[in-house]
N, C-alpha and C positions, 0 to 999 in steps of 0.2 A: 306299622307305618304305611305300607303299601295299601292296606285296606282303607285307612283314613284318607289317603290321597284319592283313591277311587270314589269314595263317598262324597268328596267335595265337588267332583266334576259332574255337572248336571246337564241334561238337554235343555234347550231354550224353553220349552213348555214347562218342564219341571221347575226351572229357575223362576219364571214369572209367577207360578203358583206359590213358591216359597216366599217371594218378595211380597206378594199380596197378603200372605199370612203374617209375615213379620210386621208389615205396616199396620195391620189390623190390631196387633198387640202393642202398638205404640213404639216399635223399634225404629231407629233412624238408620236407613240403608244408604251406604256409600258405594258408588261404582267407579272403577277405573277401567279404561278401555284402550287396547292397543295390540301391538304385535308380540311384545315380550319375548324377543328372539334370544337375547342373552341376558341373564340375571347379573347385573353389575351394581356397584355401590349406589349409584344415582337412583336406580330403579328401586332398590331395597329401601332407601331413605324416603322415596316418594310413597311407596305402599304403606310403610310404617306411619308416615304422616297422615295419609288418607284414612287409615283405620281410626285415628284419633278424632276424626270429624263426626263419627257416629258410633252406632252399636255393632253393625254388621258390614263387612267389606266384601263386595262381590267384584270379580275381575272377569271381563269379557275379552277373550283372545280371538283375534281375527283369523279366519280360515286361510290356509295356504293360497287358495285361488284368488283371494282379494288383497294379497300383500303386494304393494307397488312401491316398496321402499328403496329400491335400487338394485344393482347387480348382485346376483347370488343370494337374494333374499326370498323367502326366509332361509336361514342357515339350518334351522331345525324344523321338523314337521309340526303341524298344529297339535298333535297329541303330545309330543314331547314338550312343547312349549307350555301347554296346559298343565302337564304333570309337574314341570319345574315350578310354576307359580303355586300350584296346590301344595307343594312341599313347604311353603312359607307358613309359619304357624299363625300369623295375624291375618291371613286370607281365609275367609269362611267358605265361599262358594266360587266356582269357576265354570264358565260356559264357553264353548267354541262357537263363534257366531259368523254369519255372513256380514260383509261390509261393502257390498257392491254399491249400495247407497250409504255414504258415510253417516255414522251416528244413528242409523235406523234402529239399532238394538237399544240405544239409550232412550230414544223416544218411546219405544214399546215397554221397556222396563220401568221408566219414569222413577229413577231413584230420588231420594231426598237430597242427596249431594252427589254431584259429578266431579270427581277429582282429576285435575290435570297436572302432569308433571312439569318440572322446570324446563325440560327440552321442548315440550309442547308450547309452553308459555312464550318461549323465545323464538318459536318457529317463524319463518319469514312469511309475512302476509302475502308476498308475491306468489308463494306456492299455494297457500291455503285459504285464499280469499273466499272461495266457494265453500270450503269446509267451515270457516268462521261464520259465514252467513247461516249455514245449517245449524251451527251451535246456538246462535242467537235465538232460533226458534225453540230450542230445548229449554232455555232458562226462563222465558217469559211465563210467569205463573206456574212453572213446573218445578224443575230441579234447581237447586242452588249450586252455583259453580264455586269450586275451591281450587286455587292454584297452589299446590304444595311447594314448600321451599326446598332448600338443598342446592347442590351444584349441578350445573348442566353437564351431562355425560351421556351421550347417546350410543346405542348399539352400532349405528352406522359408522361412528368414529372408530370403534374397536375393530369392526370388520374391515374397513378401508386400511387401517394402519397395521393390522397384524395378520390378516388372512390373505393368501395369494389367490385372489379371484380370477385375475387376468394373466395372460402370458406377458412376457417382457415387452413385446412389441406394443401391445395395447397400453401398458403402464407408461412406457416412454412417450407414446402419443399424448396421453392425458396430461403428463407433466409439461410437455411443450405447449399444449393447448391452454393450460391454466396460466401460463406466463403472459398470454396475450388477451385472454378473456376471463372475466370473473362470472360467477353465477348471476350476480346482479345485472351484468351486461346482457346476458342471454335471456334472463327472465323479463327484463324490460322490453326487449325486442319482441318476444313471444306475446306478451300482454298487449303490445301496441297493435297486433294483427286484428284485433276485434273491430277496428274501424273499416277494414276492407269490405267492399261489397263484391260478392262472388256469384257469377252465373255458372251453373253446372250443367253440362250437356253430356249424356252418355246412356249406356245400356243398363236398365234396371234388371236385377236378377234376384230371384228368391232361392236361397240355398236351403235344402233340406238334408239333415244328417240323420240317417237311419242306422240304428245300432243293432248288431246281430251277434248271435253266438253260434259257432260252427257245431253241427251235429255229427258230421262224418260224410264220407264219400257215398254218393248215390249208387245203389246196386245196379241201376239200369242206364246210367250215363256217367261220363267222365267229368263230374262236377262235385263240388262240396256243397252239401245242403246246409242252410243256415236257419236258425230260429230267430224270428223277429223279437226284439226286446222293447225298444222305445225309439222316439225320434224327436228332433228339435228343428225349428224353422227359423231362419235368420234373414234379414234384409241385406242382400249382398250387392255387388256391382256398384253402380253409381249411388245407390241408396246408402251403402256402407260409407262411401267416400263423403257423402253429404253429412252423415252423422259425425264422422271424424271432424269435418270442417266446422260444424255447427258449434263445437266447443271452443273454437278459435275465433271465429268471425260471427258477428251478430246478424248480418244481412246475407242470407243465402237464398238463391232462387234455383230450383231444380227443374230441368226440362228432360223428359224421358218418354219412352214408348211402352204402352201396355197392350195386352191382347184384348180385343173387343169382347170375346167370350171368356167368362171366368177370369176377369181382369186381376183379381186379388187386390183390388185397390184399397179395400178397407184394411187388409193386413198391412199394406205398405204405409198407409197414413198413420196407423196405430204404432208403427215401429220407426217413425221418423221423429227427430227432436222438434220441439214446438216452434223454433225460430226458422224452420225450413219452409219456404213457400214452394208450392208445387204447380207445375203445368204438365198435365198428362195428355199425350196424344194416343190414339188407339188404332191398331191395325186389325182389319177384319179377316185376314188370311193367316193368322197365327196366334198363339197364346202369349200371355205374359211369360217371360222366360223363367223356367224352373229347372234347377239342377239338383237332382237327387243323388246323394252320395251314400253308399252303404259301407259301414265300418265294422270290423271286428272290435267289439267294445273293449275287450280285455287288453288287446295289443294296441288299440287306437290306430289300426292300419286300414286304409281304404281298400275295399274288396272290388268294387266296380262303381260306375256312375252312369246315370241315364239323364239325358238332356231333353227337355220339352221346349222346342224353339223352331222358328222358321228363319233360316239364315239368308234367305233371298232379300235383296234390298227393297225397301219401300219405294214407291214412285207416285206419279200423278198428283192429284189434289192434296193427298196427305203430305207428300214431300214439300209441295209448294206452301202449304199452310205452316209447316214447321219452319221453313226458311223465313217466311214473313214474320212469324212470331219472334224468332231469334233476332232478326233485324230490328224489330221494334224495341226489344229489351236491352240489347248490348250497350247503348249509350248510357244507361243507368248504372252500369257496373264497372268497377276498376279492373276486374280480372275475369276472363272466360276460361274455365277449366273443362277440358274435353277428355273423357275416359271412354275410349273406343274399344269395345270387346269384339268387334267384327261380327255382330249378330244381326245385321240387316237394318239397323236404325240410322247410322251416320253414313249417308251416301256421299259421293264425290261432290254433288251439287250443294249439299249442306255444308261440307267442308269449305267449299269456295265462298259460300255466304258468310260463314264464321270468319274466315281470313280477311274478307273484304271489309268487314265492319268493326272488327275488334281492335282495341288498342294493345292489349296484352293477352296472348294465348299461351296456355300451358297444356301439354298433351301427353297422354299415355296410351299407346296402342298395345293391346294384349294379344299374345299368341296362346291359343288353347286348342283342344282337340277338334273343335268345330270349325276352326279357321286356319289351321297350320299352313304357313307359307302364303296366305292370301290377305293378311291384315298387317301390313308393314307401315312403319312410321314414314316411309318415303311418300306416302299420300299427302303429307303435310309440308308446308314451307313457311319459313320465317317465324317459328314459334319463339317465345321468350325462353321456354324451358321444356325439355323432354325428359321423361323418366322411363327407363326400360330395364329389364333384367338381361343377363348375359345372353341367353338363347335368342331373345328378341332382337338385340342389337347385332348379333352375328347373322341372323337370317336377313335382316335389312341390308347388311353390307355384303352378303353372300361370301362371308369369310368364316369358314368353319374352324380353322386352326391358327390363324394369325394372332399375334400379340393383342390382347384385349384393349390396351391403350390405343394402339394404332387403329383398331376397328372402331372404337368409340369416336376418335377424332374424324375418321372417314365419314361416319354417319352424321355427326354434328355438322360438318362442312357441307355434306350432300343436301341437307334440308335447311341449311343456313340458320341454325338455332343459336341463340345466345349462350345457353347453358345446357349441358346434358349430364345426367347422372345415370350410371349403370350399377344396379345392385348385384352383388356377387355371392349371395348366401353367406356361408361361413367365412368367406374372404373379405367381407365388409362391402365397401362401395368405392367406385372411382368417379370423379367428377371432372368435367372439362369446362373451363370458363371461356369468355369471349376471345381471349388471346391464345386459345388452345393449350393453356397451361393445365397440368394434371394435378389433381388433389386426391390422395388416398386416405380413406378413413376406415379403421378396423371395426370389426363387429363388436357390439357391446353385450350381446345376449349370452347368458350362462345357462338358461333353461328354455327348451323348446317343446311346446305342447302341440302346436298346429301352425304351419306356415301359410295356410290359406288366408288370404286377406291382408297379409303383412305388407305386400307391395302396395296395395291400395292405401293403407294407413301411411306408409312412407310418402307416397305421392301427395296425399291430402295435406300433410303438414309442411312438406317442403315447398309446394307450389306457392302458397301465399308468402312464404319467406323470401322467395326470389322476387315476387311482385312488389314487396316492400323495400327491396334494394339490399338485402343482406348478402354478404360475400359468400362465395362458394364453400369455403372451409367451415363456416359457421352453419350453413344450411345442411351440409353433409353430416356434421356432428349431430344436429337436431334430428335429421332423418334416421340415422343409425340408432339413436336413443329411442325414437318412436318404434323402430323395427324390433328392438329388444323387448319392448312392452307388448307389441302386437303378437309376437310368436308365443306368448303365454296365454293367449285367448283362443278358445275353440272357435274356429271359423270367424264369422262376423257376429258372434253372440253379443258383444258390446263394443262400443267405440273406445278408442284410447282417449282419455280425458286430459285436458290441459294440466290440471293440478297433478295428475299422475306423472306426466312428462316432466313437470318442473321438479317434483319430488325426486325423480330418477336422476335428472341432471344435477340437482343439488348434491346427491350422493356421489355422483361421478367426480364432481369438482371439489369435494370436501378436502 
């Protein structure tokens, strides 16, 4: 039996060759695609029905890294999920596949019939509008779609009802939240954000992740010698925020600073979503910011980091040109989002220009090794919304040990902000509204791969929510859901997509 299960599980290249051979012999190939986390009666009925649509049934199982079904998902690893499906006698072949681009494997396999289950058929179009558009491309002159019958019974329902994913505090929070807001309410508000026109201003950063393997201590120095393995390069800083926002809002304008020499402009443009318009300015006394992080690949632990940047503020004609450009653009946008990493781009004069001409400003000032203690939110005044983490708000208030709620209120009042949210890592977040009322939201993450970039994702999604008038408790809920998705992504390798967020919220509120 075990040998038969192993023989059913193929690599993607092996599977495509098998499918080509089957089609050449006139066999009708049926494909089902999904997570297959728990084998339940509804799933068995779906696969049994799918097999009847043709001669051969293949099942593609989504890799762990691409599962965005909700908290605690997947319950089982990709290998176990594939083996479970392979144990069903009417399934002929199984393959574990990437799903970063939804349905990409279906396009490439091109089955005669693509079988959808009852739960997929009933899925809310508010979640999967983008996916449904992708599906339409599959079926025109290619695969025939078949929606299998049976009763709707999803793994998410089983997990939510029978498995203790969250502590009691979080479960109680979600029960109370559900009484006031339905999934439809939240989805409607998130989908309405596409109309917002957003002007982004901030430091562009290129993040390089270099993976190493420790060899041992040097015989001549007190250091550990590492062997280079591989590296990845991501668009970080304001570039990452722009990509998060571009899935929410249709009209995005990005203003940032690159280095005149080796600007990396082509890389940046190739890694921004197509609906992001760009305006680059160039400094001749420094590079485009690059942050190289070196990791122990096995432990995923950062060993050290090297920054290539000039932290001195720009001035003169360059500063004046930026102010004039921003002044000319602001009237065309509903919201101005400022992400200030304190790396020499956003000067005091630029801040004054933004504040003088903007209707709504949202701000995040980041504390990092290059600016610790010198890049505080107190540079700004009268923003609609400010997003900070706990160390950033404590530095701004010069309060190391005071109650965090008191510290947050102090900073909010100091800069005269309408709203302030402080992210607290494992403790969730606290928000302060116009009346200095406090809202606490627990953390929703159950799996953490990398926290780098999670704060940027939180800020990118919550800022337009405040601009559209959503209440603090709803915005904080959305932000923490985004954070739970963002910490499952390595650095800024990809943006959190709107449909992933809606899928996650749907699971939370089921």
